[in-house]
C-alpha positions as CSV (number, residue, x, y, z in Angstrom):
1,M,-11.5,118.0,-6.3
2,K,-12.9,119.2,-3.0
3,K,-16.3,120.0,-4.6
4,T,-16.4,116.6,-6.2
5,K,-15.8,114.9,-2.8
6,A,-18.3,117.1,-1.0
7,A,-20.9,116.3,-3.8
8,S,-20.3,112.6,-3.5
9,E,-20.7,112.7,0.3
10,A,-23.9,114.7,-0.1
11,A,-25.2,112.1,-2.5
12,V,-24.3,109.2,-0.2
13,Y,-25.8,110.8,2.9
14,K,-29.4,110.0,3.6
15,P,-31.3,111.7,6.4
16,K,-32.6,109.5,9.1
17,K,-36.3,108.7,9.2
18,T,-38.4,110.1,11.9
19,L,-40.5,107.9,14.2
20,S,-43.7,108.8,12.4
21,Q,-42.1,108.0,9.0
22,G,-40.9,104.6,10.3
23,L,-44.4,103.8,11.7
24,K,-46.0,104.8,8.4
25,D,-43.6,102.8,6.2
26,N,-43.8,99.6,8.4
27,W,-47.2,99.8,9.9
28,Q,-48.0,96.2,9.1
29,L,-45.1,94.9,11.1
30,Y,-46.0,97.2,14.1
31,C,-49.6,95.9,14.0
32,M,-48.3,92.3,14.2
33,L,-46.0,93.3,17.0
34,L,-48.9,95.0,18.9
35,I,-50.7,91.7,19.6
36,P,-47.9,90.0,21.6
37,V,-47.1,93.3,23.4
38,I,-50.7,93.7,24.5
39,L,-50.9,90.0,25.7
40,T,-47.6,90.5,27.5
41,V,-48.8,93.6,29.3
42,I,-52.1,91.9,30.2
43,Y,-50.8,88.6,31.5
44,K,-47.3,89.6,32.7
45,Y,-47.3,93.2,33.9
46,I,-50.8,93.9,35.1
47,P,-50.7,90.9,37.6
48,M,-47.6,92.5,39.2
49,Y,-50.1,94.8,40.9
50,G,-50.7,91.9,43.3
51,I,-47.1,91.8,44.4
52,Q,-48.0,94.2,47.2
53,I,-49.8,91.4,48.9
54,A,-46.4,90.4,50.2
55,F,-46.2,93.6,52.2
56,R,-49.8,93.5,53.5
57,D,-51.8,91.4,55.8
58,Y,-54.1,90.3,52.9
59,K,-57.7,89.5,53.7
60,A,-59.9,88.5,50.7
61,S,-62.9,90.2,52.3
62,R,-61.0,93.5,52.4
63,G,-59.3,93.3,49.1
64,I,-55.7,94.3,48.4
65,M,-55.9,98.0,49.1
66,G,-58.2,97.4,52.1
67,S,-55.7,95.1,53.8
68,S,-53.4,96.6,56.3
69,W,-49.7,97.3,55.4
70,V,-47.2,95.2,57.4
71,G,-44.0,96.0,55.6
72,M,-41.3,93.3,55.9
73,K,-43.2,91.2,58.4
74,W,-43.7,88.1,56.2
75,F,-40.1,88.2,55.0
76,Q,-38.8,88.3,58.6
77,R,-41.1,85.4,59.5
78,F,-39.7,83.3,56.6
79,F,-36.0,84.0,57.4
80,G,-36.7,83.2,61.0
81,S,-38.4,79.9,60.3
82,P,-36.5,76.8,61.3
83,N,-36.5,75.2,57.8
84,C,-35.6,78.4,55.9
85,V,-31.9,77.6,55.4
86,R,-32.7,74.0,54.5
87,M,-35.3,75.0,51.9
88,I,-33.0,77.6,50.3
89,K,-30.1,75.1,50.3
90,N,-32.2,72.3,48.8
91,T,-33.7,74.6,46.1
92,F,-30.3,76.0,45.1
93,L,-28.5,72.6,45.1
94,L,-31.2,70.8,43.2
95,S,-31.4,73.5,40.6
96,L,-27.6,73.8,40.3
97,F,-27.0,70.0,39.9
98,S,-29.9,69.8,37.4
99,L,-28.3,72.6,35.4
100,L,-24.8,71.1,35.5
101,W,-26.0,67.6,34.5
102,S,-28.9,68.4,32.3
103,F,-27.6,71.3,30.3
104,P,-24.6,69.6,28.5
105,I,-26.7,66.5,27.4
106,P,-28.8,68.2,24.7
107,V,-25.6,69.8,23.3
108,I,-23.8,66.5,23.1
109,L,-26.8,64.7,21.6
110,A,-27.2,67.4,18.9
111,L,-23.5,67.2,18.0
112,V,-23.7,63.4,17.7
113,L,-27.0,63.4,15.7
114,N,-25.6,66.0,13.3
115,Q,-22.9,63.6,12.3
116,L,-25.3,60.8,11.4
117,R,-25.7,60.5,7.6
118,F,-28.4,57.8,7.5
119,K,-31.6,59.9,7.5
120,R,-33.9,57.1,8.6
121,L,-31.7,56.2,11.6
122,K,-31.4,59.9,12.5
123,T,-35.1,60.4,12.3
124,A,-35.8,57.3,14.4
125,V,-33.3,58.4,17.1
126,Q,-34.8,61.9,17.2
127,T,-38.3,60.5,17.6
128,I,-37.2,58.2,20.4
129,L,-35.5,61.1,22.2
130,Y,-38.4,63.5,21.7
131,A,-41.1,61.1,22.8
132,P,-40.7,61.3,26.7
133,H,-41.2,65.1,26.6
134,F,-44.9,64.6,25.8
135,I,-45.5,62.4,28.9
136,S,-47.0,64.4,31.7
137,T,-45.1,65.0,34.9
138,M,-47.6,63.0,36.9
139,V,-47.2,59.9,34.6
140,V,-43.4,60.3,34.8
141,C,-43.5,60.3,38.6
142,G,-45.8,57.3,38.5
143,M,-43.3,55.4,36.3
144,V,-40.5,56.4,38.6
145,R,-42.3,55.1,41.7
146,I,-43.1,51.8,39.8
147,F,-39.5,51.3,38.6
148,L,-38.1,52.1,42.1
149,S,-40.6,50.1,44.1
150,P,-39.0,47.9,46.8
151,S,-41.3,45.1,45.8
152,G,-41.2,44.2,42.2
153,G,-39.5,47.4,40.9
154,L,-37.4,47.1,37.8
155,I,-34.3,48.6,39.4
156,N,-34.5,46.3,42.5
157,L,-35.1,43.3,40.3
158,L,-32.0,44.0,38.2
159,A,-29.9,44.7,41.3
160,G,-31.4,41.8,43.4
161,T,-32.3,44.2,46.2
162,Q,-35.4,45.4,48.0
163,L,-34.4,49.0,48.7
164,D,-36.9,51.9,48.9
165,F,-35.0,54.5,47.0
166,L,-37.6,57.2,47.5
167,S,-37.2,57.0,51.3
168,M,-33.5,57.7,51.0
169,P,-32.7,61.4,51.3
170,G,-29.4,60.9,49.5
171,A,-31.0,59.4,46.4
172,F,-33.7,62.0,45.9
173,R,-31.6,64.5,43.9
174,T,-30.3,61.7,41.6
175,I,-33.8,60.4,41.0
176,Y,-35.1,64.0,40.2
177,I,-32.2,64.9,37.9
178,A,-32.1,61.5,36.1
179,S,-35.9,61.6,35.4
180,G,-35.6,65.2,34.2
181,I,-32.8,64.3,31.8
182,W,-34.8,61.4,30.4
183,Q,-37.9,63.5,29.9
184,D,-36.4,66.7,28.5
185,A,-33.0,66.1,27.0
186,G,-34.4,65.1,23.6
187,W,-36.6,68.1,23.4
188,G,-33.8,70.4,24.3
189,I,-31.7,69.4,21.2
190,I,-34.2,71.1,18.8
191,V,-32.7,74.5,19.2
192,Y,-29.1,73.2,18.7
193,M,-30.1,71.0,15.7
194,A,-31.7,74.1,14.1
195,T,-28.4,76.0,14.6
196,L,-26.4,73.2,13.1
197,A,-28.7,72.8,10.2
198,G,-27.7,76.4,9.1
199,I,-24.0,75.5,8.7
200,D,-22.8,75.6,5.1
201,S,-22.1,72.0,4.0
202,S,-19.0,73.3,2.1
203,H,-17.3,73.7,5.4
204,Y,-17.6,69.9,6.1
205,E,-16.5,69.1,2.5
206,A,-13.4,71.2,2.8
207,A,-12.6,69.7,6.2
208,K,-12.9,66.2,4.8
209,I,-10.6,67.1,1.9
210,D,-8.1,68.4,4.4
211,G,-8.3,65.1,6.3
212,A,-10.2,66.3,9.4
213,S,-11.6,63.6,11.6
214,M,-15.2,63.6,12.9
215,F,-14.1,64.9,16.3
216,Q,-12.1,67.7,14.6
217,R,-15.1,68.7,12.5
218,I,-17.2,68.9,15.7
219,R,-14.5,70.9,17.5
220,F,-13.6,73.4,14.8
221,I,-16.9,73.7,12.9
222,D,-19.9,72.6,14.9
223,F,-19.0,73.8,18.4
224,P,-17.9,77.4,17.4
225,E,-21.3,77.8,15.6
226,L,-23.2,76.5,18.6
227,L,-21.3,78.6,21.2
228,P,-23.5,81.8,20.9
229,T,-26.7,79.6,21.2
230,I,-25.2,77.7,24.1
231,V,-24.4,80.9,26.0
232,L,-27.9,82.2,25.3
233,M,-29.6,79.0,26.5
234,L,-27.3,79.0,29.6
235,I,-28.5,82.5,30.5
236,M,-32.1,81.5,30.1
237,A,-31.6,78.4,32.2
238,A,-29.7,80.3,34.9
239,G,-32.5,82.9,35.1
240,G,-34.7,80.1,36.5
241,L,-32.0,78.5,38.6
242,M,-34.1,78.8,41.8
243,N,-37.4,78.3,40.0
244,I,-38.1,74.6,40.5
245,G,-41.6,73.5,39.6
246,F,-43.3,71.9,42.6
247,E,-45.2,69.2,40.7
248,K,-42.4,66.6,40.4
249,V,-41.0,67.4,43.9
250,W,-44.4,67.2,45.4
251,L,-45.2,63.9,43.7
252,L,-41.9,62.3,44.6
253,Q,-41.6,63.7,48.1
254,T,-42.0,61.5,51.2
255,D,-41.7,62.1,54.9
256,L,-38.4,60.3,54.9
257,N,-36.7,62.3,52.1
258,K,-37.8,65.8,53.1
259,V,-34.2,66.5,54.2
260,T,-33.3,67.0,50.6
261,S,-36.7,67.4,48.9
262,D,-38.0,70.3,51.0
263,V,-37.8,73.2,48.5
264,I,-39.3,76.7,48.3
265,A,-41.8,75.9,45.5
266,V,-43.5,73.2,47.6
267,Y,-43.4,75.4,50.7
268,V,-45.1,78.2,48.8
269,Y,-47.8,75.8,47.5
270,Q,-48.4,74.4,51.0
271,Q,-48.6,77.9,52.6
272,G,-50.6,79.6,49.9
273,I,-53.0,76.9,48.7
274,E,-53.3,74.5,51.5
275,N,-53.1,76.9,54.5
276,A,-54.5,80.0,52.7
277,K,-51.6,82.2,53.9
278,Y,-51.6,84.3,50.8
279,S,-49.4,87.2,52.0
280,Y,-46.8,84.9,53.5
281,A,-46.7,82.7,50.4
282,T,-46.4,85.7,48.1
283,A,-43.5,87.0,50.2
284,V,-41.6,83.7,49.9
285,G,-42.3,83.5,46.2
286,L,-41.1,87.1,45.7
287,F,-37.9,86.4,47.5
288,N,-37.3,83.4,45.1
289,T,-38.0,85.7,42.1
290,V,-35.5,88.4,43.3
291,V,-32.8,85.7,43.7
292,N,-33.5,84.5,40.1
293,I,-33.1,88.0,38.8
294,I,-29.8,88.5,40.6
295,L,-28.5,85.2,39.2
296,L,-29.7,86.1,35.7
297,F,-27.5,89.3,35.7
298,V,-24.5,87.5,37.3
299,V,-24.6,84.8,34.6
300,N,-25.1,87.4,31.9
301,K,-22.0,89.2,33.0
302,L,-19.9,86.0,33.1
303,S,-21.2,84.7,29.8
304,S,-20.5,87.9,28.0
305,K,-16.8,87.3,28.6
306,I,-17.1,83.9,27.0
307,S,-18.8,84.9,23.8
308,E,-18.3,88.3,22.2
309,D,-20.5,87.5,19.2
310,V,-23.8,87.9,21.1
311,S,-25.1,91.1,22.7
312,F,-27.2,90.5,25.7
313,V,-29.0,92.6,28.3
């Protein structure tokens, strides 16, 4: 009996392949993987060599290595600047509010669209929602300025007022977030719709036979399937919490709304491109990146408690 058991175990056991054997058996896949790895190294890792500019008094004529080392000088200058706290606060609040308001919208839209059974209506709604994503940021900001114009703007005409909303510091965040939802919410549902499309239709049929309502099907079938994807997308969004693109803020910013629109991205652009203070701008941008990395790990730890089905960093 013992010999039979030992023989069966020996027959089931298969020695692990060595690295060279794995490369030999799957060399086609590794060749395909080699291309994106090389591109990532070239365009993502090699440029990190320039990060040391943040710790040097960079002069283009001297080059990076020829410029003198100044340590934390530029970081101290940034933290000692009068607008430092305001910029960090505005960047964090604008990013946080954008995440809180913008993140749930694609999830809700995907859950609603998934319940539509008329394919033509579903396709039409998806097209209408997707279309704004393909409009450039500059055009969107131009449309926002026209709609909010105090003289002839659509919003003022409907409200019967002549208010200059872009000059109001308290209205800037609402304008920024609302325009972002209109432009990107439709595009954001693609990932969630792809996840919902993979659900077995027999689950819905069984739920209908059991008398489940539409909201019950969403709650007990759709949402649990979406949860791992939602958590993953949340981590990716939180990783760029402090990474606001300067284009829209720059185009919507005025001298009167700088109290709430003065963010780090615009400041880096002004100092680095307009004023040619490359070392100082690099230091400020590096600080912003470090904060993003810290937030990424914090959200990763918190989200791992919510979903146990997905393994992250």
